[in-house]
N, C-alpha and C positions, 0 to 999 in steps of 0.2 A: 852206211850202204851200199850195197851189193846194186853194180852197176851190169847194165843188158850186156856188156862185152866181156863181165868174168867169169858167166858161167856158161854152161851146154846146156841148151833147150833138149826138155825131156816130155814123155806123150804127154803126163798132168798138165805141164804147161800149153801144150797144143789145145787141150780140153778149155782152159779158161780162154785161151783165144780166142777158140771158136765161139763161146759162150760172149765176149768182148763184141765181135763180129756183128754175131746176130742181133742184138739189142741194140747196138749202134747202126745198124744198116738200117733197121726199121725207124730207128728215131731222126737218120737223115732223111728218108723217104718221106716221111711225115710233117718233117719239118720244113724240108723244102719247099714241098708241094703246099703248104700254108703261107710261103715266104712268095713264092711265085703268083698264088691265085686269087690271095686273099685281096687284091685290089679291084678284082672283078666284080666283088659283090657289093651291091650299093649298101649293104647293111653296116660293112665294115670298111668304106671308104669315109673315116672320119678320124679324130685323134687316138681314139680308143683302138682302132684297124690298122694304123702306123703305129703305133708303141707293138701291138702284135706280131706285127710284121718284122721290128726288131728283135724281139725276141726269137721269134722262130729262126731268124738268119743264123743269130748266138748261137741257139741249141743244135742248128745243122751242121756250123764250123765244126762246135766243139765234138759232136759224135761221126764227123768227117773225118776228125783227125784219129780218134781211136780207133774206125771202123777199116780204114786206109792208110795207118802210118803204125800204130803200136800193132793191132793184133795181129796183121800180115808178117811185121818184124819178128813179133814173139813166135807166131807158127812155125814161118819159112826156116828162123833164126839164120837172118840178114845182117852178118857182121858187118859190114861196110856203113849202113844205116843205124848201128846198135852206139856208135859214139855219143860222149856227154856232149859234145859241141851240136851235134843235129837232134837227139833227144831233147836238149833242153830249149832248143828253139820252138817245137812242136809241144814241148809243155808250157810253154809262156803264154804259145797261142791259145790253149786252154782255158790258161787262166784269163786271159783277155776274155775270152768269150766264158765263161762262167760270171766275172764281173760285171759283161752285159747282160746277162740273165738277169741276176737278183736284183740288179737297179732298176731295169726294165719292169721285174715286178713290183718292183717297190711304186714307181712310177703309177705305172696299172692300177696297181691298189688304191693311190689315192685318185685317181680317174677314175674308177669306180664310187669311191667315197663321198666323191665331190658331188658326182651324178644321183646320188641318192639325198642326201644332206643338203645341199647347196644348188637343186634343180636348175633355180630362174638364172644363178650366176654361170652354169656350167657352161655355154655356149662362149661367154665372155673370155672365161678363164682358159681354157682347154681351144686355141685359136690355133691355126694351122701355124704360123707363124713362132707361136709359143711351143708349140710340140716341137718343131723343128730345131730349135735351139735345147731343147729336154735332151731330144735323140742324137744330138752334137757332143752335147755338156756328156751325156752317159758314154760314149764313143770315148772322149778325150780322158775321161777318169780313169775308165777303164785300161785305156794304154798308158796313162800314167803309173798308178800304181803297180802294174807290171814292169816299167822301168825303174822303178823304184827299187825292184827287188836284183833287176839287175845292175844298178850302179852299189848296192850294198852287198854286192857279188853271192848270192845266193841264185844256185841256180839248179833246177829239177832234172833228174837222170831218172830211166826209168828199170825200175828193180825187177830184174825175169824172178825170181824167187819168191816175191812178194806180191808181184803182180800188181804195183802199184807207181804212180809217181811221188818219187820223194826227193827229199833237199839235201844235197849234198853238204857234210858238215862233219868236217871244217871242209871249207872255210866260212861258211853261212852262220853267220850267230843266228839261232834259232828265235831269241827275242822283237827278232826284227818280222819273222815269219808269223809268230803270234800278233804282234798288233797288227801287221797289216792284211793278213789275211784271216784268222780264226777270230779274234775279236773284231775287226771290221765287219765280216761275213757275219756274226751273229747278230751286232747292233743293227745291221739294214735288214737281216731275217727277221729278227725281233719285230722291227716297224711294222712290216708289210704285215705279219700276224697277228697283230693287235691292229692294225687299220682294218685287215681283212674281218675280224671277229665285230668290230663294231660297225661295218659294213652289211655280213650277212643278219646280224641283229637286226638291225633297220630295214633293209629285206624282208625277212621273216614277220615284223609287226606290218609291215606295209602289205603285206599278201593277206595275211590275218584278218585286217579291217577291211582291204577289198573284197576279199569273200564274203562278209559279212553284207556287201553293199551290193552283190555281186549283178541283183536286178538291173542298178544303174547304171552298169558296163555297157558299153557298145563291144560288140564281138572283135573290132580293131585294137580295143584298148586291151580288151585280155589278152589279144597275141602281142602286143606290144610288152606289155605286163610279162607274160611268158617270157620274153625275149633278155629282157633286162634281168629278170630271176636268175637264164642261164647263163649270163656273163656273170654275174656276181657269184653262182654256184662252181664257175670253172677257176677265177681268178681264185676262189677262198681254197678249192681241192689243192690247184697248184701251189698255191703256199703253205699249204701244210705240209704238202712232199715235202718241199726245199727244208723245213724247220724237222722234219721228220730224219730227213739226209743229214742236217747239220749232227743231231743226235748220235746220231749212228756213227757217223764217221769219227765223232771227236769224243764219244764217251761210251757208246756200248760198247765198240771194237775194243778197247780198252779192256775189256772183260776176257779179250782171245788176244791176247798177247800172244807174238812169234819170236823164235832165238834170231838173233842178225847174222849169223851164221847160215852160209847156205847149206850146208851138210846136215844140220839139224832141223833146219828149217822145212827143206824136203820131208823132214820124218813127223812132224808139227801135227798133232791134231785139230790145231786150232787153223791151221793155212787157208781153209776154205772160209770157215766162217771170219776171217777176218779182212779176207778177197771181198766176202759178198758184203759187209758193212762199209766196208771204205770205198775201193774202187769202181767195184760194182754199181754201190748206192749212188756214186757220183753220175755213172754214166744213163743208169736209170731214170734219174730226174731228170735229164735234159731229155729225154727220150720221150718218157711218158708227157713232156711239156705239148708237144706235136700232139700225141695219141689225145690226151684231153681236153684240147682245142675242139680236133674233129668230131668227136664224141658230140660235145657241146654247142656246134656252130652246123646248124641241119643244111644251111645254103652249100658248106663245103661238099655235103652229100652229092647235091645238085650236079656241083663242075664236077665231080667223080663219075656220074653217069652220062654226063654230055661235057667231056674235056674242051671240044672243039665249039662248042656254042659260043655265039659271039656275046661280048659284053651285056649289049643291051637284052639280049633276052633273057640272060641271067637275070637281070635287074627287074623284069616286070615279074617279082617272086609276089606269092598271095602271103605272104609275111608283109605289112607294113613295115617299112626300114624308114621314112623319110617322112616329114606332114610339113604343109607350106606354112607359116607365120609373115604375115605381110608381104607375101608375095616371094619370100623366098624359103628353099631348102632349108630344112635344120635336121639335124639326127635330133631322134627321139631321148628324149627325158620323162622319168616317172615326176610328176608334179605331186611332191607328198604335201 
């Protein structure tokens, strides 16, 4: 591996840095906005909203590191910040945030799955306490796997010629990386991909059934169904992007292999395709998480139009977000 401090930065490297910064900055703005304002929306003051907030926070920190550390260090060639000791800590933070994101995606997928297949049990399962336990567990597990790699002496540095994070081998045994990162990520992403598929199919069948019975549905029920449909579409699309990112990073990128020495790499025609299929795909999927959430949740656009409006005013939305059952407020779920 060619570390950051081993080579000089060229003009083409600065172009890559600008691309990294612009994409990361957009992702940082979107995800930070979601993490800060999500609790102001009555529709998302529930288990699903708390998990979505954790996902946005993890994504925001991930792209923050790329936008304000890796991109500037690459663009301005800041030598004191290019050492392995510094770069490896920021790389470790990226891995923690990536793990938080994929585990949260898995739990959110299960959340939507249960809300559709077991709607009467949903409120009893995803309680405030259970959601808190899930959030703490996700964070602890993400930190645990990160420190496992540190313990087995697997550190990540940033390779300027390849524009990507890479493990320093030796001393890192790549078999540890394979099981701790790739294989584990493959299992988790496959799990929420399968879960999302079943959830999406269930939603599709439910919508077709309701459309045939549309004359018996009230306006409120139609709006509630539209909200749930948007949630499922959002989670399914985000999960699909993570599957595509995993495929491009570990498989398709192998069709565009690059040399290991800096001089040959600088002249390689595979340099840009390899970068776009690995580093950029990794950054893009975290940035798009926030963009997709904003697209599929109309209430966020109300916050954008009126950022200083009070929480009580925002809660008086035309879209019904809660219903009264037995005198208590409950988050709406579709009874199938």
